[in-house]
MARTOR-263682 format. One line per field, with one value per residue: residue in one letter; x, z, y of N, C-alpha, C in turn. Coordinates in pm, whole numbers, plus 50000, padded with zeros to 5 digits. Layout:
r	A / ...
n.east	X / ...
n.up	Z / ...
n.north	Y / ...
ca.east	X / ...
ca.up	Z / ...
ca.north	Y / ...
c.east	X / ...
c.up	Z / ...
c.north	Y / ...
This chain:
r	M / K / R / I / I / R / E / T / K / P / I / D / I / T / D / V / M / Q / V / M / E / A / A / K / K / I / M / R / S / S / G / N / M / Y / Q / W / G / D / G / Y / P / S / E / S / V / I / F / S / D / M / E / K / H / G / G / Y / V / I / E / D / T / G / R / I / V / A / Y / F / A / F / L / P / S / P / E / P / T / Y / S / K / I / Y / N / E / R / E
n.east	27648 / 27734 / 27707 / 27854 / 27868 / 28117 / 28320 / 28635 / 28948 / 29287 / 29435 / 29317 / 29419 / 29582 / 29409 / 29208 / 29347 / 29395 / 29134 / 29088 / 29270 / 29159 / 28918 / 29010 / 29101 / 28859 / 28737 / 28910 / 28880 / 28621 / 28632 / 28683 / 28933 / 29057 / 28987 / 29097 / 29395 / 29741 / 29852 / 29637 / 29337 / 29546 / 29718 / 29734 / 29510 / 29304 / 29362 / 29316 / 29039 / 28963 / 29047 / 28859 / 28640 / 28500 / 28555 / 28467 / 28425 / 28300 / 28229 / 28228 / 28141 / 28357 / 28560 / 28707 / 28539 / 28468 / 28506 / 28422 / 28387 / 28216 / 28141 / 28097 / 27945 / 27991 / 28212 / 28507 / 28659 / 28478 / 28350 / 28384 / 28363 / 28567 / 28598 / 28809 / 28854 / 28806
n.up	40905 / 40620 / 40420 / 40167 / 39917 / 39720 / 39442 / 39521 / 39496 / 39375 / 39520 / 39767 / 39924 / 40161 / 40356 / 40346 / 40439 / 40700 / 40798 / 40782 / 40974 / 41204 / 41204 / 41251 / 41515 / 41646 / 41597 / 41742 / 42003 / 42050 / 42071 / 41842 / 41737 / 41523 / 41255 / 40967 / 40984 / 41047 / 40803 / 40631 / 40528 / 40252 / 40083 / 39818 / 39790 / 39815 / 39595 / 39395 / 39423 / 39340 / 39072 / 38967 / 38976 / 39214 / 39465 / 39730 / 39908 / 40201 / 40263 / 40509 / 40540 / 40372 / 40471 / 40476 / 40611 / 40602 / 40429 / 40167 / 39976 / 39687 / 39510 / 39249 / 39336 / 39384 / 39666 / 39689 / 39925 / 40132 / 40108 / 40282 / 40622 / 40901 / 41238 / 41458 / 41712 / 41724
n.north	17161 / 16997 / 16745 / 16544 / 16289 / 16152 / 16038 / 15896 / 16064 / 16055 / 16248 / 16242 / 16039 / 16047 / 16153 / 15958 / 15733 / 15814 / 15813 / 15538 / 15441 / 15553 / 15412 / 15153 / 15180 / 15223 / 14975 / 14802 / 14900 / 14828 / 14559 / 14409 / 14246 / 14127 / 14185 / 14364 / 14370 / 14466 / 14689 / 14662 / 14809 / 14877 / 15150 / 15071 / 14906 / 15094 / 15258 / 15071 / 15034 / 15290 / 15287 / 15117 / 15272 / 15263 / 15358 / 15567 / 15875 / 16036 / 16361 / 16612 / 16927 / 16991 / 16831 / 16510 / 16244 / 15981 / 15667 / 15444 / 15142 / 15071 / 14825 / 14575 / 14262 / 13905 / 13946 / 13784 / 13760 / 13750 / 13508 / 13300 / 13319 / 13334 / 13227 / 13355 / 13265 / 12998
ca.east	27687 / 27703 / 27772 / 27841 / 27936 / 28178 / 28427 / 28766 / 29051 / 29422 / 29480 / 29250 / 29472 / 29629 / 29291 / 29142 / 29425 / 29371 / 29002 / 29104 / 29335 / 29058 / 28823 / 29076 / 29100 / 28722 / 28718 / 28985 / 28821 / 28492 / 28656 / 28714 / 29079 / 29111 / 28961 / 29185 / 29526 / 29842 / 29874 / 29514 / 29355 / 29664 / 29695 / 29712 / 29370 / 29222 / 29384 / 29246 / 28897 / 28948 / 29060 / 28733 / 28536 / 28419 / 28597 / 28392 / 28443 / 28195 / 28286 / 28143 / 28191 / 28486 / 28657 / 28676 / 28507 / 28442 / 28541 / 28365 / 28399 / 28088 / 28189 / 28013 / 27959 / 28032 / 28349 / 28563 / 28710 / 28371 / 28282 / 28388 / 28400 / 28629 / 28595 / 28948 / 28861 / 28780
ca.up	40854 / 40479 / 40379 / 40028 / 39879 / 39588 / 39414 / 39578 / 39402 / 39427 / 39617 / 39894 / 39986 / 40299 / 40442 / 40350 / 40526 / 40837 / 40832 / 40803 / 41103 / 41307 / 41204 / 41318 / 41659 / 41693 / 41597 / 41852 / 42131 / 42068 / 42084 / 41713 / 41737 / 41412 / 41122 / 40922 / 41050 / 41006 / 40660 / 40552 / 40384 / 40212 / 39978 / 39690 / 39788 / 39790 / 39455 / 39313 / 39427 / 39257 / 38931 / 38930 / 39001 / 39323 / 39592 / 39760 / 40037 / 40252 / 40314 / 40595 / 40532 / 40303 / 40538 / 40456 / 40739 / 40583 / 40300 / 40142 / 39841 / 39633 / 39397 / 39219 / 39421 / 39523 / 39706 / 39729 / 40062 / 40227 / 40077 / 40405 / 40738 / 41002 / 41376 / 41502 / 41845 / 41716
ca.north	17032 / 16979 / 16620 / 16500 / 16165 / 16167 / 15943 / 15928 / 16109 / 16023 / 16348 / 16213 / 15918 / 16071 / 16165 / 15827 / 15644 / 15859 / 15760 / 15394 / 15421 / 15583 / 15300 / 15039 / 15207 / 15199 / 14829 / 14742 / 14940 / 14760 / 14416 / 14346 / 14245 / 14048 / 14239 / 14471 / 14364 / 14564 / 14709 / 14650 / 14822 / 14955 / 15250 / 15003 / 14862 / 15213 / 15296 / 14971 / 15074 / 15410 / 15248 / 15052 / 15373 / 15213 / 15417 / 15689 / 15942 / 16125 / 16486 / 16694 / 17064 / 16991 / 16742 / 16369 / 16181 / 15838 / 15607 / 15312 / 15087 / 15025 / 14746 / 14459 / 14143 / 13880 / 13973 / 13654 / 13764 / 13722 / 13383 / 13222 / 13399 / 13250 / 13272 / 13344 / 13204 / 12854
c.east	27639 / 27779 / 27746 / 27914 / 27990 / 28283 / 28558 / 28862 / 29188 / 29471 / 29421 / 29319 / 29518 / 29511 / 29217 / 29217 / 29410 / 29235 / 29011 / 29169 / 29239 / 28957 / 28883 / 29076 / 28962 / 28695 / 28785 / 28921 / 28686 / 28507 / 28686 / 28865 / 29140 / 29093 / 29058 / 29315 / 29621 / 29856 / 29750 / 29408 / 29472 / 29625 / 29666 / 29569 / 29280 / 29238 / 29316 / 29096 / 28872 / 28954 / 28932 / 28613 / 28441 / 28458 / 28527 / 28431 / 28316 / 28267 / 28181 / 28206 / 28334 / 28591 / 28614 / 28658 / 28479 / 28484 / 28465 / 28389 / 28264 / 28121 / 28095 / 28044 / 27955 / 28179 / 28408 / 28611 / 28604 / 28297 / 28284 / 28440 / 28451 / 28612 / 28735 / 28960 / 28837 / 28908
c.up	40710 / 40430 / 40232 / 40013 / 39739 / 39569 / 39474 / 39466 / 39461 / 39533 / 39756 / 39977 / 40130 / 40394 / 40455 / 40445 / 40673 / 40886 / 40862 / 40938 / 41218 / 41318 / 41274 / 41470 / 41718 / 41699 / 41719 / 41987 / 42156 / 42068 / 41955 / 41694 / 41611 / 41274 / 41092 / 41002 / 40996 / 40855 / 40572 / 40611 / 40353 / 40109 / 39845 / 39679 / 39754 / 39645 / 39360 / 39309 / 39336 / 39108 / 38878 / 38944 / 39110 / 39459 / 39613 / 39897 / 40072 / 40309 / 40401 / 40601 / 40478 / 40363 / 40517 / 40592 / 40726 / 40443 / 40289 / 39998 / 39802 / 39501 / 39371 / 39311 / 39334 / 39544 / 39758 / 39874 / 40163 / 40197 / 40196 / 40516 / 40846 / 41141 / 41432 / 41636 / 41841 / 41720
c.north	17022 / 16856 / 16592 / 16367 / 16187 / 16059 / 15992 / 15967 / 16073 / 16123 / 16324 / 16106 / 15938 / 16079 / 16032 / 15734 / 15686 / 15810 / 15611 / 15365 / 15449 / 15469 / 15179 / 15058 / 15182 / 15049 / 14766 / 14776 / 14874 / 14607 / 14342 / 14351 / 14184 / 14109 / 14353 / 14474 / 14469 / 14570 / 14695 / 14742 / 14914 / 15061 / 15182 / 14950 / 14980 / 15258 / 15198 / 15000 / 15193 / 15374 / 15184 / 15146 / 15327 / 15267 / 15550 / 15744 / 16016 / 16244 / 16554 / 16832 / 17067 / 16900 / 16597 / 16303 / 16031 / 15796 / 15476 / 15273 / 15032 / 14957 / 14628 / 14341 / 14018 / 13913 / 13842 / 13648 / 13720 / 13592 / 13287 / 13311 / 13304 / 13312 / 13249 / 13271 / 13053 / 12775
């Protein structure tokens, strides 16, 4: 196992989107039915992160296994959290 963290490159987009789909499946199977609805995060969101030099991947032995955005705060999306069941 050899893990590295590096900035995401445009050529990584297919692998990043596969990671996102896997993450959504994990969320749904653990009961999180509301976060990251259809189409989110989109490729345009990932490219926007890259343009800001805030998109990162984690590689394990040359394979992308995770993605995260490390961007300045505050993130307006999280200024109010809603409970979908209310």
